[in-house]
C-alpha atoms as an extended CHARMM CRD file, in Angstrom:
* protein
*
       118  EXT
         1         1  GLN       CA            122.8680000000       72.3440000000       88.1830000000  PROA      1               0.0000000000
         2         2  VAL       CA            121.4540000000       74.9040000000       90.6130000000  PROA      2               0.0000000000
         3         3  GLN       CA            119.2850000000       73.4950000000       93.3770000000  PROA      3               0.0000000000
         4         4  LEU       CA            117.2550000000       75.0210000000       96.1970000000  PROA      4               0.0000000000
         5         5  VAL       CA            116.9580000000       72.9570000000       99.3590000000  PROA      5               0.0000000000
         6         6  GLU       CA            114.4870000000       73.9270000000      102.0570000000  PROA      6               0.0000000000
         7         7  SER       CA            114.4230000000       72.9510000000      105.6990000000  PROA      7               0.0000000000
         8         8  GLY       CA            112.7430000000       73.8780000000      108.9470000000  PROA      8               0.0000000000
         9         9  GLY       CA            109.1350000000       72.8490000000      108.4900000000  PROA      9               0.0000000000
        10        10  GLY       CA            107.2210000000       70.8330000000      111.0380000000  PROA      10              0.0000000000
        11        11  LEU       CA            104.3250000000       70.7140000000      113.4570000000  PROA      11              0.0000000000
        12        12  VAL       CA            103.7340000000       73.5660000000      115.8810000000  PROA      12              0.0000000000
        13        13  GLN       CA            100.8860000000       74.7230000000      118.0910000000  PROA      13              0.0000000000
        14        14  ALA       CA             98.9960000000       77.9030000000      117.3350000000  PROA      14              0.0000000000
        15        15  GLY       CA            100.9130000000       80.8990000000      118.6180000000  PROA      15              0.0000000000
        16        16  GLY       CA            104.2310000000       79.1690000000      118.1450000000  PROA      16              0.0000000000
        17        17  SER       CA            107.1280000000       79.9050000000      115.8100000000  PROA      17              0.0000000000
        18        18  LEU       CA            109.1050000000       78.1790000000      113.0940000000  PROA      18              0.0000000000
        19        19  ARG       CA            112.0570000000       79.2430000000      110.9840000000  PROA      19              0.0000000000
        20        20  LEU       CA            112.3770000000       78.0400000000      107.4220000000  PROA      20              0.0000000000
        21        21  SER       CA            115.6200000000       78.0670000000      105.4760000000  PROA      21              0.0000000000
        22        22  CYS       CA            116.2900000000       77.7400000000      101.7700000000  PROA      22              0.0000000000
        23        23  ALA       CA            119.8270000000       77.3420000000      100.4460000000  PROA      23              0.0000000000
        24        24  ALA       CA            120.9450000000       77.5100000000       96.8410000000  PROA      24              0.0000000000
        25        25  SER       CA            123.8520000000       75.4410000000       95.5920000000  PROA      25              0.0000000000
        26        26  GLY       CA            125.4080000000       74.0700000000       92.4180000000  PROA      26              0.0000000000
        27        27  GLY       CA            127.8240000000       75.8440000000       90.1220000000  PROA      27              0.0000000000
        28        28  SER       CA            128.5440000000       79.5110000000       89.6310000000  PROA      28              0.0000000000
        29        29  PHE       CA            125.5950000000       81.8500000000       89.9240000000  PROA      29              0.0000000000
        30        30  SER       CA            124.2430000000       85.0590000000       91.4020000000  PROA      30              0.0000000000
        31        31  ILE       CA            120.8920000000       85.3880000000       93.1000000000  PROA      31              0.0000000000
        32        32  GLU       CA            118.5270000000       88.2900000000       92.6460000000  PROA      32              0.0000000000
        33        33  THR       CA            115.1590000000       88.1850000000       94.4050000000  PROA      33              0.0000000000
        34        34  MET       CA            114.3630000000       85.3230000000       96.7830000000  PROA      34              0.0000000000
        35        35  ALA       CA            110.7870000000       84.6670000000       97.7780000000  PROA      35              0.0000000000
        36        36  TRP       CA            108.4660000000       82.4020000000       99.7360000000  PROA      36              0.0000000000
        37        37  TYR       CA            105.1500000000       80.9760000000       98.5800000000  PROA      37              0.0000000000
        38        38  ARG       CA            102.7280000000       78.5330000000      100.1160000000  PROA      38              0.0000000000
        39        39  GLN       CA            100.1040000000       76.1300000000       98.8890000000  PROA      39              0.0000000000
        40        40  THR       CA             97.3010000000       74.1680000000      100.4760000000  PROA      40              0.0000000000
        41        41  PRO       CA             95.5540000000       71.2590000000       98.7130000000  PROA      41              0.0000000000
        42        42  GLY       CA             93.0530000000       72.4200000000       96.1320000000  PROA      42              0.0000000000
        43        43  LEU       CA             94.2470000000       76.0070000000       96.1540000000  PROA      43              0.0000000000
        44        44  GLN       CA             96.6830000000       77.9760000000       94.0570000000  PROA      44              0.0000000000
        45        45  ARG       CA            100.1610000000       78.6920000000       95.3030000000  PROA      45              0.0000000000
        46        46  GLU       CA            100.1780000000       82.1020000000       96.9520000000  PROA      46              0.0000000000
        47        47  PHE       CA            102.8400000000       84.6860000000       97.5880000000  PROA      47              0.0000000000
        48        48  VAL       CA            104.0510000000       85.0790000000      101.1770000000  PROA      48              0.0000000000
        49        49  ALA       CA            107.1800000000       87.2460000000      101.1970000000  PROA      49              0.0000000000
        50        50  ALA       CA            110.1130000000       88.3460000000       99.0750000000  PROA      50              0.0000000000
        51        51  ILE       CA            113.4960000000       89.9490000000       99.6080000000  PROA      51              0.0000000000
        52        52  SER       CA            115.7780000000       91.6060000000       97.0860000000  PROA      52              0.0000000000
        53        53  ARG       CA            119.5150000000       91.1420000000       96.9770000000  PROA      53              0.0000000000
        54        54  GLN       CA            119.8530000000       94.5210000000       98.6570000000  PROA      54              0.0000000000
        55        55  GLY       CA            117.4790000000       93.4900000000      101.4520000000  PROA      55              0.0000000000
        56        56  SER       CA            114.2510000000       95.2330000000      100.4840000000  PROA      56              0.0000000000
        57        57  THR       CA            111.2880000000       93.1680000000      101.6080000000  PROA      57              0.0000000000
        58        58  ASN       CA            107.6810000000       92.7210000000      100.5940000000  PROA      58              0.0000000000
        59        59  TYR       CA            104.9810000000       90.7600000000      102.4330000000  PROA      59              0.0000000000
        60        60  ALA       CA            101.4980000000       89.4880000000      101.8080000000  PROA      60              0.0000000000
        61        61  ASP       CA             98.9890000000       91.2680000000      104.0110000000  PROA      61              0.0000000000
        62        62  PHE       CA             98.0780000000       88.0920000000      105.8830000000  PROA      62              0.0000000000
        63        63  VAL       CA            101.6240000000       87.6950000000      107.2760000000  PROA      63              0.0000000000
        64        64  LYS       CA            102.5790000000       91.3050000000      107.9280000000  PROA      64              0.0000000000
        65        65  GLY       CA            103.6760000000       91.7460000000      111.5170000000  PROA      65              0.0000000000
        66        66  ARG       CA            104.0980000000       87.9870000000      112.0320000000  PROA      66              0.0000000000
        67        67  PHE       CA            106.6050000000       86.7500000000      109.4310000000  PROA      67              0.0000000000
        68        68  ILE       CA            110.0400000000       88.1380000000      108.6910000000  PROA      68              0.0000000000
        69        69  THR       CA            112.1920000000       87.1960000000      105.7250000000  PROA      69              0.0000000000
        70        70  SER       CA            115.9390000000       87.7120000000      105.6270000000  PROA      70              0.0000000000
        71        71  ARG       CA            118.8850000000       86.4540000000      103.6230000000  PROA      71              0.0000000000
        72        72  ASP       CA            122.5650000000       85.7440000000      103.8930000000  PROA      72              0.0000000000
        73        73  ASN       CA            124.1040000000       86.4420000000      100.5020000000  PROA      73              0.0000000000
        74        74  ALA       CA            127.4140000000       84.8640000000      101.4800000000  PROA      74              0.0000000000
        75        75  LYS       CA            125.5740000000       81.6080000000      102.1770000000  PROA      75              0.0000000000
        76        76  ASN       CA            123.1040000000       81.9240000000       99.2880000000  PROA      76              0.0000000000
        77        77  THR       CA            120.3720000000       81.3320000000      101.8280000000  PROA      77              0.0000000000
        78        78  VAL       CA            116.9980000000       82.9130000000      102.5400000000  PROA      78              0.0000000000
        79        79  TYR       CA            115.0850000000       82.5540000000      105.7860000000  PROA      79              0.0000000000
        80        80  LEU       CA            111.4830000000       82.9060000000      106.8270000000  PROA      80              0.0000000000
        81        81  GLN       CA            110.8870000000       83.4850000000      110.5210000000  PROA      81              0.0000000000
        82        82  MET       CA            107.2560000000       82.7090000000      111.2380000000  PROA      82              0.0000000000
        83        83  ASN       CA            105.8300000000       83.9310000000      114.5400000000  PROA      83              0.0000000000
        84        84  ASN       CA            102.3760000000       83.7810000000      116.0830000000  PROA      84              0.0000000000
        85        85  LEU       CA            101.4370000000       80.9850000000      113.7260000000  PROA      85              0.0000000000
        86        86  LYS       CA             97.7800000000       80.2830000000      113.0630000000  PROA      86              0.0000000000
        87        87  PRO       CA             96.0600000000       77.0910000000      111.8810000000  PROA      87              0.0000000000
        88        88  GLU       CA             95.3410000000       78.8180000000      108.5710000000  PROA      88              0.0000000000
        89        89  ASP       CA             99.1010000000       79.0960000000      108.0070000000  PROA      89              0.0000000000
        90        90  THR       CA             99.1650000000       75.3230000000      107.5120000000  PROA      90              0.0000000000
        91        91  ALA       CA            100.5450000000       74.6950000000      104.0210000000  PROA      91              0.0000000000
        92        92  VAL       CA            103.5150000000       73.4960000000      102.0370000000  PROA      92              0.0000000000
        93        93  TYR       CA            105.9670000000       76.3700000000      101.8700000000  PROA      93              0.0000000000
        94        94  TYR       CA            108.1590000000       76.8190000000       98.8050000000  PROA      94              0.0000000000
        95        95  CYS       CA            111.0800000000       79.1030000000       98.1950000000  PROA      95              0.0000000000
        96        96  ARG       CA            111.7550000000       80.6300000000       94.8170000000  PROA      96              0.0000000000
        97        97  ALA       CA            114.9390000000       82.3160000000       93.6510000000  PROA      97              0.0000000000
        98        98  ASP       CA            115.7000000000       84.3630000000       90.5580000000  PROA      98              0.0000000000
        99        99  ILE       CA            119.1400000000       83.0550000000       89.6980000000  PROA      99              0.0000000000
       100       100  ARG       CA            121.5070000000       84.1980000000       87.0050000000  PROA      100             0.0000000000
       101       101  THR       CA            123.8350000000       81.6560000000       85.4470000000  PROA      101             0.0000000000
       102       102  ASP       CA            124.0760000000       82.1200000000       81.6950000000  PROA      102             0.0000000000
       103       103  ARG       CA            120.7050000000       83.8720000000       81.9610000000  PROA      103             0.0000000000
       104       104  LEU       CA            118.1450000000       84.7890000000       84.6030000000  PROA      104             0.0000000000
       105       105  ARG       CA            115.7630000000       81.9640000000       85.5440000000  PROA      105             0.0000000000
       106       106  ASN       CA            113.3250000000       81.0570000000       88.3150000000  PROA      106             0.0000000000
       107       107  TYR       CA            114.2090000000       78.1220000000       90.5220000000  PROA      107             0.0000000000
       108       108  TRP       CA            111.9240000000       76.4850000000       93.0930000000  PROA      108             0.0000000000
       109       109  GLY       CA            112.6120000000       74.4400000000       96.1830000000  PROA      109             0.0000000000
       110       110  GLN       CA            110.9360000000       71.1040000000       96.8420000000  PROA      110             0.0000000000
       111       111  GLY       CA            108.6550000000       72.5010000000       99.5280000000  PROA      111             0.0000000000
       112       112  THR       CA            108.4590000000       71.9400000000      103.2480000000  PROA      112             0.0000000000
       113       113  GLN       CA            105.3110000000       71.1470000000      105.2090000000  PROA      113             0.0000000000
       114       114  VAL       CA            104.2190000000       73.4890000000      107.9760000000  PROA      114             0.0000000000
       115       115  THR       CA            101.3380000000       72.3080000000      110.1430000000  PROA      115             0.0000000000
       116       116  VAL       CA             99.8300000000       74.5030000000      112.8410000000  PROA      116             0.0000000000
       117       117  SER       CA             97.5260000000       72.7940000000      115.3100000000  PROA      117             0.0000000000
       118       118  SER       CA             94.7840000000       74.6390000000      117.1690000000  PROA      118             0.0000000000
């Protein structure tokens, strides 16, 4: 059973940085796109960033220039480096991976809380 496990969330002051990680494990699989989303209470989950297997990236406008996503295919891991954090970045951050086992499916991590104090 494929699982995504996230780590790296926490509390940081405005202007600070955090690095999130999301590792896939469980069985034999290949990973296509890996992506990050976030959600605050009462709002829909929103797209933050994505990276293809080849390393092409895409970012939401509100994180461009501040967040960087990368991946290590050998470790089946995606990262989100978050710099110059703002209080409005406070949310639960989720990773999503398009993983091929017998077929291509979306998998989601459990989420990790990021809190930015002013």
